[in-house]
N, C-alpha and C positions, 0 to 999 in steps of 0.2 A: 714457212717457218721451220718445217721439218719436225723431227721428233717422233713421227709415227702415230701421232694422236692429234685430233683437232685442237688448235691452240687454246680454245676457251676451256678445255678440260685438262690441259697440262698443269702440273703442280708448280706453283710459284710461291716461294716462302712457306711451303708446307700445305698449301691448299690450292684448289683449282682457280684458274684465272676467272672463270665465271663466278665463283663464290665471292672473290674479292669485289667484282663489279656489282653484284647483287647486294652484298652487305652494306655498301655505301648508302643504298636507298632504304633497305629494311631498317637500318639503324637511325635513319634521319627522322626527327620528331614530326616533320610536316608531311611525310609520305604515308598515306593510309594503306596502300595495297600495291603489291608488285606482281606483274605477270612476266614470265620468261618464255619467249618464243624459241623453240628448239627444232632442229631438223628431225624428221621422221627417222627412227632407228637409233636416236640418241637418248631415248628415255632412261635407260639404265645408267648411262654416263651422267645425265643430269640429276638423277635421283641421288647418286653417290656424291656429286659435287655440292648439292644443295641440301643435303640431309639436315633436318632440324630447323630449317628456315621456313617461315610462313610465306610461301609464294604460290602462285597459280601457274601451272604449266600449260602453254598453248603450243600447238604444232605450227611451225613456220611454213613458208611456201618457197617457190622457186626464186622469187624476187624479194628484195628487202621490203617493198611496199606490201607484199602479201603477208609477210611475217608481222609487220607492224599492225596491219588491220586485224589479224588474228589475235594479237596481243591485246589490242584495244577492246575487242569483243568480250574479254575477260575482266574488264575494268568498268567502274561507274563513270558516267559523264562528268566532266569537270576539266581539270588541267592535268595533262599527261606529260611526263618526262620520258623521252625516247633515248635510249643509250646503247652504245656498242659494247658487247661483252669483251671485245679486244682492248678496251680501255679500263684496266682493272682498278686504277686508283682515282676515284672521284672525290675531291675534297668537299666537305659539307658546305664550305663557304660559296662554292660555285652553285650548288643547288639553291642556296639562299638568294643569291643574286638573280638567278633565273626566275624564281617564283615571284620576286619583287617586280622584275621587269615585265613579266607576262601579264601582270595585273593591269598594265596600261598598254598592251599591244596584243596582237593575235598570236605571236610566236616570239620566242627569245632564244638566242644561241650564244654559247661562249666562243670567243675568238681571241687569237693572239696575233700581234702584228707580224708581218713578213719581214724578218730581220736580215735574211740573206739576200744577196744579189739574185735577181730572177732573170732567166733567159730561156728561150726555146733552144732545144738542141737534141741531137742524136749522136751520130759519129762526129759531127762538127758543131761547135757552139755558134749560135746566132747572136744577134744584137741583144743586149739586155732589155728587159721590160721595166718600165717605170713602176717601182713598187709602192709609190706614195698612195696611201689609202687602201692598199691590199692587206688582207688578213687571212689567217688560217682558221677555218671553221671546225669546231670540235663538237662532241656530244658530251653530256645530254642536251637535248633540244626540247624546250618547253612549248607546248601548244595547247590551245583550247580544243578539247576533243571534238566538239561539233564542227569547228572550223577545219580541223585536220581531216575529218571524214569527208567534208564538203570538197576539200582540195583533192582528196583521193578520187572522188566521183568525177572530177573534171580532168584528171590527169590522163595523158596518153603516153604510153611507154613507161620505162622504169626511171627512177630517180636515185641519186646517191645519198640523199638525206632529206629530212623533213623541211628544212628551211628552203631548199630549192623548190620543193613541191608547193609550199605556201606562197612563195614569191610568184611562181607561175600562175597561181590562182588569184593573184591580186591582193593577198593579205600582207599586213605589215609585219616585219621581222626586226625586233630590237636586238642589239648586241650587248653583251656584258663581258667583263674581263674573264678570259679563260685561265688555264693553268698548265704549265709544262707537264704536270703529272698526268694530264689527260691525253698525252700523245699516244697514238695507237701502236699496238704490237704488230709489226708487219715483217721486219727483218730480224735475223739472228742478233744483230747488234742492239735492237730494241729489247730483245729478251734479256741480254746481259745487263742492260740498264735497269730493267725492272727487277731482276734478281738482286742487284745491288741495293735498290730501294727497299725491297722486302726484307733484306737482311739487316737493315739499320735497327740497332737496339737489341740485336740477338747476341748472346754470349755462348762460347763453346762449352759443352758439357761432355764428360766421358763416363761411361758405365761399364762394369765388368759383369760377366755372366758365366756360370759354371753348371754343368749338369752331368749326371752319371746314371747309367742303367745297367743292370746285370743281364747277361744272356738268359733267355728263357723262352720255351716254346719254339714253334717253327718260324722260319724266315718267310718273306724277306725282311730286311731291316730298313726302316724309314730314316733317311738322312736328308735333311733339308727339304722334306716333302717328296723326295724321290725314292722309290722302292729299289733297294740295292740287293741283288740276289745273294743269299747266304743260307746255309742249312739251318741256322738258329736265328731266332728273333730276339728282340729285347723286351724284357718284362717291365711293365709300367701301367699306371692307371689309364693314361691316354694311349697314343700310339708309340710312346717312348722315343720320340725323335730328339736325340740329344742336341743336334745342330739347332733346330728351331727353338728348343727350350733355352739353350744357352744364350742365343741372340735375343730372345724375348726378355730374359732377365737383364741382359746388358742394356737394352733400350729402356726398360722400366727404371733401372738404376740411374741411368743418365738423366732421366726426367724427374727423379725423386718420387717415383710412383709405386714404391714397394717392390714386391717380387711376384713371380708367376703364381705362387701358391695363394697369395692374397686375392688375386683376381679370379683364379680358377682352382678352388680348393679340391684336393684329391678326395676329400670326404663327400663331395657332391657327385651323385651318380650320373648326372647328365654329361659329365666329362669322361666317363669310362669309355675307353676306346676312341675318344675323339681325335680327329685329325688336328695336328698341332699348328697347321697354318692358321687356324682360328685364333690361337693365342698370339701369334706373331702379328697378324693383321690388326688385332685389338690394340696391341702395344703401339703400333705405328699410327693408328687412328687417334689414340690418346695424345700422342705427341703433336699431331697436326691440329687437334682441337686446341692445343696450347699455342698454336701458331709457330710451332717448332719445325726445324728442318733436319732431316736425317742426312748426314754427310757421308758416313762410311760405316760399314760393319765388317769385322774380321773374325773368323771362327776357325779354330783348330780342333780337329777330331783326334782323339788320343786312343790308340789301340793297335794291336798287332794285325788284326784283320776284322772285317774285309778291307780290301784295298780301295781307297777313296779316289785315287788318281783317275781311273777310267770314267768316273761319274762326276768329277769335279765341276766341269762346265755346266752339266745339267742341274746340279745342286745350286751353283751360283746363280744361274738364270732364273731358277724357280724362287729362290730367296728374294732376288731383285723384283720379280713379278709380285710377290706377296707384299713387299714393302713399297711398291710403286716407285722404285728408283731405277737408275741405269745399272746394268750389270757391272760397269766399271767401279761402282760404289760398294761392291761386295767382294770379299776375299774369302776363299775356302782353302784351308790347308789341312795337312794330316801329319802326324808324327807317332812314333812308338815310344815306349819307356824302356827299350832295350831288355824286354822280357822281365822287367822288375815290377812289383806291385800287382794289384788285381787285374789291370789291363794287360800287363805283361804275361800273366798266367792264363790269359784268355777267358777271364771270368765276366767281362763286360766291356762297355765302351764309355768314354767320357768326352766331353767337349768344353772348351772355354772360349769365350767371345769378348770382344771389345767393341763398343759402339760409340761413335762420335756424332753428336748432334749439336744444333744451336737452338737456344731457347730464349724467349724474351723474359727478362727478369722482372718480377712483379714489383710494383712500387718504384 
């Protein structure tokens, strides 16, 4: 899939793919408990992706079967639905169908008919395979826990899914109507399709931000979370980072969430000297909590000095890192006021920012 991050933790429509997948079950009235099997070393990523959700974390294993067994150990006996994190959009109606079908069978799976012509092939195409009766098997897959554990105990080697395991152990597997929304994220084109679905119902919003700080004390100056060498610093209650303050206000404004002073009052001593990446990260998380998407931010630093050019790339990359977006979605510029006004007289620095987001309209 690419992107430099395991696909289950990449942001899709403002939140992690894993969170989309888990919320479908957490929000379903007939699901009592959810266990999430993760790879060792992914604990922090999972905590961030699933923050606020009532789930149990289980460490996975080298094979799918190891991960499923570890997840089962965190759940009560009964009926279990095993689902792939790479299938973020699970319609509630599919869960309903599975739970109804598994009441009369050992296992139930969602399937879709094979609509395309099927054939074996590599460099050269071979004769078509009769597709009559062939289906594509999806997840979630519903099984009785005791029978699934029995199937695991009899298995030799790894399996691609639970239905294969159950069939090999001699158990019955019912099928229910699947859904195209359950197609797995595997290729970049799959990601594009999922992004389009996640954006349905979102409307563009624009916010403006402005910040100014006077020079005071010793340098360096913090710009976009990057220390820029300069004899003088900027005076402020926090670290006086005009770039991060302006972008924070722009994002809060785009989302209709007030301004930075409402969320981090200068009268509150806990923010004295605080790193401003806390403020920007908070604004970004609020937007994601609203299922919003940050499309682009543009910030202009206004002042005669220091020169921003040599630090532009580092500032852009750091802002992108804080926002959890690509660097191409961040623009950092600088200008002077031709020695007019307080910035022209070298009394301080200012910054203005524009943020473009998409947000779901309530009601």
